[in-house]
Residue, then its C-alpha position, 0 to 999 in steps of 0.5 A: m500500500r505504501n509503495k502504491k502511494i509513493s508511485l501515485l505521488l511520483l506520477l503526480i509530481l511528474s505530471l506537474f513537471k511535464l505541464s510546467y515544461a509544456e507551458e514553458d515551451l508554449f511561452k517560448i514559442a509565443k515569444i518567438r512568434a511575437s518577436s518575428k511579427t515585430t521584426e517583420k513589421s519593422i522590416s516593412s517600415a524600413l522598406k517603406f522608408y526606402n521606397d519613400g526616399l527617406y534613406s536616413k530613416a531606412i538606415e536607422t531602422a535597418s541598423n537597429l534590426l541587425n542587433n536583434e539576436t533572434l533574426d533568421d538568415l532570410n530576414y538578416e539578408i533582407i535587412n542588409f539589402i535595405l541597408v546597403h541600398s540606402l547607404y548607396k542612395s544617401r552617398q555615404e561612402g565612409k559608412m558604406l566601407e565600414y558596413v561592408k567590413n562588418v557584414n556576416f557574409d556567412r549568413i548571406s546567399q551567393y546572390g546577396k553577396y553579389r548585390i552587396y559588393q556590387v552596390a558598394m563598389l558602385l558607390f565607391l566608383e562614383r565617389k572616386y573612393k579608392e580605399g573602398q574600391d581596393y578593399i572590395l577587389e581584395k575581398l574578391g581576390i583580384s589584384n589591382d596592380g598587375f592583375k596577377s592570378l593567384a590561382q593555378e592556370n589551367e584550360s579554363d584560362e584559355i577558354r575565358e579568353i575566348i569568352l571575353n573575346k580577348i587576344y593574348n598580348k604579353k605587353e598588356k596587363v590582362k586581369k586574371l580572376v581567382y577561384s572562390k567557393d563563394i564567388k563565381f566569375f563569368g567564364e570560370n571553370t568552363k570548357l568547350i562542348n562539341y555538338n555536331g561539329v560546333d564548339f559551344i562554351l559550357n555555362k555561356d551558350i550551352f548548359k547541362l540540363d536535369p530533365a526533372v529540374p528544369v533550372i539551368g546555369e548559375l549566377s556569376i559576376y563580371i568585373a568590367e575591364k574598361d569604361q563601356t556601355m551596357f550595349e557593349l557589355a551585353k555583346t561581350l557576355d552574349l546577353g540581351y540588353y534588357e535582361l542584363k539591365n533588369a538584372n543590374p537595376l542600379l547600373d547606368p546603362f551608358d556609364i559602366r565604369k572599369n572595375q564595376i561588378v556586374v551580375v551575369p543573369l545566367k540562372r534560368i528556368l526553362p519556359v516549358k516543362d514537357f519539352k522535347y529534344g531537338t525542338i527550339y523554344i522561343n519565349i517572346y516575352e523573355k526575348r530568348l530561345y532554348y534548344p534542348i539536345k542530347i550529347n552522349d545520352e547527357s542532356y544539355v540546352i543551347t540558349y541565346p538572347i534574341g531581338i523581337g518585333a516592335d509592338d506594331a509588328q509583333s513576332p509570331i506566336g505558334e508552332f512552326k518548322i524551319s523551312q529554309k536555311r540561307k547562308d550569307p543571305a541577300w535581303y529584299p525589303p518587303e513592300s511594307i518596309r519600303k513604304e516606311q523607308p522609300d529610299l531603301p535599295p531594292v536589294f541588300p547584298p551579303g555583307p556588313d550592311n545586310p540587315l539579315g546578318t550572316r545567316a537566315m532561317r525561315l519559320g514555316n511558310t511565313s515571311f518571318l525569319m530567324h536571322g543575324t543582324n548588322k545592328e547588334y544593339g537590338i538584341g534583347m529588345k523590341v526592334s524588328h519588324g517581327c523577325i527573330r534577330m540574333y547576334n551573328e556569332d550565335v545564329e551561325k552556330l545554331f544554323e550549323v546544328v539544326d536542320i530543315g524541318t526542326p520544330v520551333v515553338s514560340r510562346e509569350i510567357p511573362y514569368k516562369i516558376f519552378v516548385n520543388s522543395e523551394k520556389a524559384v521565380e523568374a520575371f522580366d519586368d514590372d508587367a510580368i510581376k503584375e501577372l505573377e501577383k495575380s497568380n498568388i504563387v508567391s507571398k505578398r512579402f516577397l513581391d513587395f521586395y521584388k517590385t523594387d530595385l533591391f532585387g534584380k530581375s530576368f533570372a531565377i531567384k528563390a522566392w518565399 
């Protein structure tokens, strides 16, 4: 009997202890949730200050938030985005350098690192603040005196020269990029992939493809080697003008300065899920084409930027087949164009002044062509009379690997999304984001940031 009473007493004590422990856990959970809501409210206030141009208030609010020890990594990164952009807009180069030196980059995503370094460097270049410029170049592993490589040279150095259209010259100081586990430089660790006798450059115009996960490529950065325009840089990187501009919203398209950090938006979602190998897919809205192929039972996709028809002469939507291929084509201006420009000659022979460039492929029985151009600045823009324009170097490669009869599927897709364990989103402009907003696929909180210049567009980005 006595043992039974002792057992009951022990059970009672244990029950009370468990109840107290559960209440303590519930209290902790409630406290964390309340703190999270307060944090999100403060972040929203900081974002509103930034959007309203009250940069000092945004800096103050964001700086105070960084002292919160309960911040998760997502909120930590968001706050840093607001802070670095606010410091840039308020032109505080001294505080910017102090800030960059104290960021905990271990809690920042790869893209977050790119943006923080880019925005800081932009301010340092504009303010001619050499101390800040040198600090960032050093952090990126780039020597600013002689540009000597700190890494072992290998085959990728030679391919990088191909990518950047350089010519070796011992008298010139050629900037070399060092390898980093956190920072990926454009042209780093790549190789040539041969398909049907044509060499493509891995992670530039051809990408490995997992059919089950239609997200290709990765983001990288390019360090401008001279003062130039974004039109020139787009050609160097084999990108369209607007996709490069949208990925780098703070950069002045007409004033890309030497040593500026440029995000190269080559992480993309395929425009179709159930794709077929050997079919060209064109996303008119994106101004880019994709060509999935197989090489030795491995999946790849060739992709190029394109120029499309202007609003009053839109490029075709539908399904076609390549019905004709012409090398070094002559151009006979159609009557519709001749009415606009009556002084045009009756024919443009092959050559540098030919608007069709060096190659042309007809879509079905239409008058629309996929062709090269003598106006490279139009790639990635709405500039043609409906035809699909490409850089001459790109169309020459595509011309060699496709046959007459190759299917071409043209669609107009304003945004792309892929969902597995996470959400990846790719939108191209403000109108595309409005369409994304209607879908209710991503949170309003994400969209509040995605609409601003805090995030770049035209590449796959993690949504929440």
